[in-house]
N, C-alpha and C positions, 0 to 999 in steps of 0.2 A: 288487348291490342299491344303489339310490340313496336317500339320506335327504334329504327336503325338508320345508320348513315353508311351508304354504299360508296366505297373509295376505289375507283377504277383507274388504271394507268392512262395518263394523258387526258383525263376528263375531270370536270369539277365534281365535288362531293354531291351525292344525291340523297336527301332525306326520304325515307320510305316508312309506311305504316303497314305492318303485317297483321291481317285479321286472322281469326282461327282457321286452321286448315293444315294440310300437308303439302309441301312443295319440293319437287326435285330440282336440283341445281346442277348446271353443267354447261358445256359449250355447244351441245347439240341443239338444233332447232326444234327438236321434238319435246324438250323439257319445258316446264312452265317458266322457270327463271333461267334465261339464257345469258351466259357470261363468256363471250367469245374472246378470251384473253389468254396470254401465255401461262402455261402451267395448269390450266383448268381442263380436266378430263371431260369427255362427252357426257358421262354420268358421274358426277363428282361426289355429291353429298345430298342429304335430304334434311329439310327443316320441318319441324312439327310444332305448330303454334296453337295455344289455347288462349282463353281470355286473360290468363295470369301467368303463363309459363311459355318458355321457348326451349326446345330440345333439338339436338343435331346429331346426325350419325353419318359416317363415311360410307360410300358405296363402292369401295375398292378402287379408289382413284390412284393414279400413278404417283402423284406428288404428295398425296396425303392431305388431310384436313386438320387444321390446328386451332385449338381453343386456348387463348391466353398463353400461346407458346407451346402447349402440350398437344402432341398428335393423338387424335381420337380414333377409335375403331368403328366396327359396324354396329355396335350397340349404342342406343340413344343415350346421350348424356345431357343433363340440364345446363342451360346457358344462363348464368346470373346476369343481373343488370350491370352495366358499365364493363362489358367484356369485349374482347376483340376476337374475331374469327378470321382465319387466313385460308383463302381458297385460291391456290396458285398465286398469281400476281394481284389478286383482288382481296381487299380487306373490308370487313363489315364490322362496324362498331355498334354494339347493342347498347341502346340508351335505356330510357324508362320503359317499364312494363306496366301498362295501365289496366287494371281489372275492370271489367264491365263495359268497356267502350266498344263501339261497333264502327266499322269503316269499310269503304270499298277498297279492294286491293289495288295498289298502284303497280303491283308486280304481275298483273294479268295471269294469275294462277288459280286453277280450280281447287278448292279445298275438298277434303273428304266429305261424304254425305252428312247432312245436318242430323243431329240427334233428334229422335222422334218426339222428345218432350219439349223442344223449343225450336221448331222449324222456322218460325217467322223471323226470329232474331238472326239466325245464321244465314237466311236467304240473302240478306243484304250484302254479304261478303262473297257470294259466288260469282266469280269472274272467270270466264273461259277464254283462254288465249286463242285467238284466231288470226288476227292481223300481225301479231308480234310487236305491235307498237304500244308502249306503256300508256296507261290512261292519263298520266300527268303530261305526256307529250302530245296527246291528241289535239288540243286546241291549236298549238303551233303548226302541227301537221295539216290541219284543216285550212289554216290561213295560207300555207304554202300551196296547197292544192287549189284553193280558190284563184290565186294569182296565175298559177300554171294553166288552170282550166280556161280562164278568160283568154289567155294568149293562144291556147290550143284552138279555141273557136275562131279566133281571128285568122289563124294560119291554115286551118284545115276545116273544110265543110264536110262533116261526116255524112249528112243526109244526101248531099249531092254526089259524093263518092259512091254511096250505097245505091242510088238511083242509076248511076252509070254502070251498074252490073260488075263492079270490081269484086274479085273473089274475097272471101272472108280472110284468107291467109294474107293476101296483099293489103287489105284494109288494116288488119292487125299490125302488120309490119310497118306500114306507113305511120300509123298512130304511135307505135312504140318509138320509132326513130324521132318523130317530131317532139314527143314528150321528153325524150332524153336530151334533145337539144335545148328545150325550154328550161329544164331543171338545171342544166349546166350554166345557163345564163343568169339564173336568179342568184341574188346576193344574200338571201336569207340563210344563215347557218342552220344545219340540221340539228335537232335536239339529240341528247344522249340516247343511245340504244336504237336509233332509227337510221336505216340505210337509205340511200337514194333509190336502190332497187325496189325496196318495199313501196315507196311513194310512187314510183313509176308504174308498178303493178296495179296499185289502186286506181291511178289515173286512167290507165288503159281500160280497166273494167268499167269505169264511169263513162268513158268515151264511146265504147262499142259494145258494152255488155250491160249487166244489171247492177253495176257498182259493187258495194260490199256483199251483195247477195251471192256473187259468183263463188267466192271462197266457201261460203256456208253450204251452197248447193252441192259443191264438189265433194264434201266430206260425207262419207257413208255412215259415220257414227252420230250424225245429227239427223233427227227424225222430224223436227218441226222448227220453223223459223217464224219469229214474231217481231215485227217492226212497229214500235210505238212512237212514231215521229222519227225525225232524223238522228237524234242522239241516243236513243234507247233501242238497242237491237238484242233480243233475247232468243235463246234456242233451247230445245229439249235435247239433252245429251245423255244417252243411256238411262232414259226415264226421269232425269232430274232437270229442272229449269235452271238455266244460267244466264246471266247478263254477259255479253261479249265485249271485247275490247275494241270492236269496230264500230263505225258510225258513218252516216251519210253527211255530206257537207251542209245541206239545208233541205227545206221542203221541196224545192224545185227538183233536186236530184232524186228524191223519193218518187215524185210524180213522173219523172222521166223513166224511172225503172218500171213503174206500173204501166206507163204507156207502151214501153217496149214489150211487155208481156201480153197486153190485151189487143194491141193493134193488129198483129198477124191473124188474130181470131175473128176479126171483123167487129170487135166490140169497142166501146168507148167509156171513158170516165171523165166527168166534169161536174160542174155545180148542178146542172139539170139532171144528171144521172150519177150521183156520188157513190154508188156501190156497184161492184162487179164481181162475178165469179168467173174464173178462167183456169187454165192449166198450162203448165210448161211443156216443152217438147218431150221431156222424159215422162210425162204423165202426172207430175206433181200437181196437187190441187192448190189453187190460189184464190184467196179472197182479199179484196182491197176496198177500203172505205176512206173517203177524204173529207176535209172540211166543206161545208159547215157542220156535217153530221159528226165528224171526229174532232174533238176539242183539243187533242194532243198533236194534231198534224196528220198528214197522210199515214195510214196504217195498213200493213200488209201481213197476212198470215199464210204461210205455205206449209202444207202437209206433204212431206217428202214421199216420193214414189220409190219404193225399194228396187234397186237395180237387180238384186238377187232375192227373189221372194223367200220368206221364211218357210221352213218345212216343219212337219210335226215333230221331227227329231230335234229341231232347234227349240221348239216350245217345251219339249220334255227336258232338255238340258238346262233351260232357263228356269225350270221349276214352275212353269205356267200351267202344266197339265201332266197327268201321268200316262204311261203307256197303256194301262188298262182302260182309262176313260177314253183315250184316243181310239183304241180298238173298238170299244163299244159304239162310239159315234160313227166309225167307219161302217160297222154292221148296220146301224140305223139308216145310213145313207143308202146302202146297197139293198135293203129291203123296202126302200121307197117311203120312209117315214118323213113327214114334213117337219123341218127343224127351224126354230126361231132362235136367233142369237141376240141376247139382250145385254146392254151395257151402256155406260156413260160415254161422253165425248172423249176420244183418245184412249179408250180402254182396250182397243185391239179387236173390235168387232169385225172390221173388214179383213184383217189378217187371218182371223179364225175362219171367216166365211171362205176366204181364198183356199185355205187348207182343206176344209170340208168339201169344197167344190172339186178339189183334186181327187176325191174318192169316187166321183161320178164315173160310171162306166163309159169308156171311149166309144162304144158302139151305139150310144143313145144320142139323140139330137138335143143339144143344150142351148138355151137362149138366156143370155145375161142382159139385165136391164139396170142401168146406173145413171146417176146424175152426172158424175165425172168418172170416166172409165178407169178403174183402179184394179179390177180383178185380173189375174194373170193365169188363166186356165191353159192347160197344155193339150186338152183333148182336140181331136181333129174335126169332129162334127160340131162346130161351135159357131153361133151367130151372136155378135156383140152389138147391143143397142145402147145409145146414149141420148138423154133428153137434150132439148135445145131451148135456150131462153128466147124471149121476144127480141126482135131487132130494134133498131133506133126508132122506127115508127110504131113500136109496140105490137107488131104482128109477127106471125110465124112461130109462136111458142109451141113446143111439143113437150108435154108433161110425162112424168113416169106413168101416170094413169093411162094416158093415150097409148104408151108403148106396151103396157100390160095387156090392154084390150087387143092391140094389134098382134101381140105374140100368140094369142090363142088361135089365130088364123094361120099360124106358121108351122103347124104340126109339131109342137114341142113335146119331147119326152120329159124334160126337166126345165123348170124356170127358176133362175137365180136372180133375185132382186137385191140390188146393193143395199137399199135401205127403204123401209116403209115409213113415210112421214106425212101422208095425206090420204085422200080418198081412194088411192089405189089399193089400200088395205082391203076394202070390200071386194074389189075385183080379184085380188090375190086369194082371198078366202073362198070365193066362188070357184076359182080355178082349181084350188086344192080339193074341193068337194065334188068336182065333176070330172075326175079322171086324170088330173095332172098331179099325181102323188110324187113324193120325193123332191119337193121344191124347198128352196132355202132362202132365207132373208134375214135382215137384222132390224133392230128397233132400239130406240133410246129409252132405257128404263134402268132403275136401280136394283130391281129384284124380279124374280119370275112372276110374282103376283102383281107387281107394278106393271110388268110387260103386258099382262092380260088387260089391266085397266086402261093402259094407253092404247092398246089395239082396239078396244071398244070405242074410245074417243075418236080414233082415226076413221073407223067405219062410219061413225056419225057424220064425219066431215065430208063424206061422199054426197050428202045432200038428201038422203032418203030418211024419212021418219020411221025407222024400224024399231020395233019393240026390243027392249034390252034383253029379254029372254031369247028372242030369235037370234040376236047378235051373238050371245054367249053359246047358243047351240051350234052356230056356225063355227065359232072358234074351237069349241071342244071337239067337234067332228073333224076339223081341218088340221090343227096343230097337234103333234104327238110329243115332241121334245122341246124344252126350253133350256138353252145353255146360257148361264149368267157369267159374264166375264167382267172383272173390275180392274181398275188401275189403283194400286195401293199407294199409301203415303210415301213409300220409298221409291216410287216410280215403276215398280214391277207390275206386270199384268198377270192375273191368275184367273183360271176358271174356278169360280167359288161355289158353283152349284150346277148340277145337271138334274133337271126335274122332268117328270112325265105327267102329262095331262091324262087323267084316267077316265072321268065321266062327269055327268051333271047330277047333282043332288039338289032337287028343287030348282032354285034360280042361281045356284052357286056352282062354279066350275071347280072340281076337286083335282088336287095334284098330289104327287108324292115325290120327295127328293130321293134320288138314287145315289148321288155322290155329293159330298160337301167338302169345303176346305176349312180346316180348323187352325186357328192361329195359336202358336205356342209362346210368342213373345218377340223380342227384338235382339239382334246380335249387337256386339260392341261397336261395329261400324255403321249401325243404323239401318240394317236390312231386316225385312220382315221374316220371321221364322214360323213355320207351320207345316202341316201335312194334310194330304188328301185321304179321305176314308169313305167307304160305302156306308149307307145308312142301314142296310139290311133289307130294304124293299126290293122286290123282284119286279122287273118290267112285266106289264100285262101282255106283251106281245112275244113272249118267249116261244110260243108255238109257231109264230110266223118265222122266227129265226131258224127253227128246226126244219120247217118245210122248205126254206130256201137253202138248206144244207150248208149253212155257214157255221164256222167254228167260233163259239163263244162259251168260255168256261163260266158256268153259273157261280163258281166260287168267288169271282171278282166282286160279287154283291154281298159277300159275307163280311160283316163288320169285325174289326179287331177285338180280341178279348180284352176286357178291362183288367187291370191289376187286381188280383185277389179272386177272380172268377175261376171256377173249376169246371172243366169239361167232362162230359160223359156221365154215367149213372153211378 
């Protein structure tokens, strides 16, 4: 950890601790360390810290970056202890460099991905800048906001204005004007690095929106939001978990945000009903749980709904799948093979299901069944069904199993089930075995073999005392392909295995892997390295592909030659 003292024009010296990571410095709001002062370029320089060193490099700034009076270039140079860095009119004095210490960044900057050999230690220092308010200034900002919020409630009755059918734009403008007046009247000085505009923006979100969640929801690069009480807000950013520099004022503000989410849906959350599932207007999936069940305070988990759905080209460019595997799965969908997508929580099952569903022919009648509507199919002949929880009286629940049964009376050509997690697995297998070929679904499991075991358990949850062999025969007859997708340690998602269910041998379902992912190691920046390769096994339904007159080059199943192997005779 590196100790520095930040000396900014017209402001008191600010001591800071820099944890391991890489930080861009400049006057732009887009950089982690923003210094809006004279002589500082938008992208000025970059700091690179480890546990025991600090390095710096210029980014082509207009006025240059100086280390102990010497101008530096674009190459990184080491910064020794007791040095001075000059960035325009800002001076940074580098003090002690303490090896082995860990700290939370007060500079609100996201470090580079943690090294795979020590992820736990580096996770403590991952801070993602969202609000632009330094962590050290957050307590004072919260105090200012509490005083302003109390005065806002006294002057403006938001609920009454909303009930009077005032438009959202007028309500927002009225709130903004009142908040501006209140902050101008407060005598508390703003901390360094915090503008009145930032506080006004946070107060406006708290008054008429979802508080700190508003900024997080608006960012396309954030895929998941996790609120662990008012002071700990985490996000998943590009596959990696970060703590953010934003926070709620107190438990009441978190509860208010939950209430604004669930009330329009006719649901409630209180001590008698302390858990709730809901979704936002954009389709994002929300789960909330409050005390006494949650011991850290009200907790919110939001799975963001992608505004622009990922395509197979995106997955190929990300290294999640290869073009050959994607084409093979496309062919499997077109010849009506039933496909089961298996993976853990957050592994990308729904994303892959959405992509495979896009291969379904537009001339067929498609019925989708989900707990929370997430699939974004573009076909014209589409019926979307969504389950419904029980109401306040405990009545009116409609389960996934109810919808699966009902869908069989709706003349479906294809049935797409968002996720099998209960007794509906039996109804799904029966549908697949009675003429509804080409169906797709997902299941929580860590491998293709585990997926079969879990499917057996879900069938037993239907309440029928079926022999295990009968269940396995149903599975072997219904499911053709299992696609295993995993979320790796570096946050990337990869299709690690594509397996075919071949037949039954005694009481055992036999399978063969068609494609697998082989890990080669790790890159210097902590990214997983590997490659996809076929196993050499040929699908047993190649004749079905030929009869359907579909183009599939059998050579994609040929494994690569190992070093030292000789071909031919």
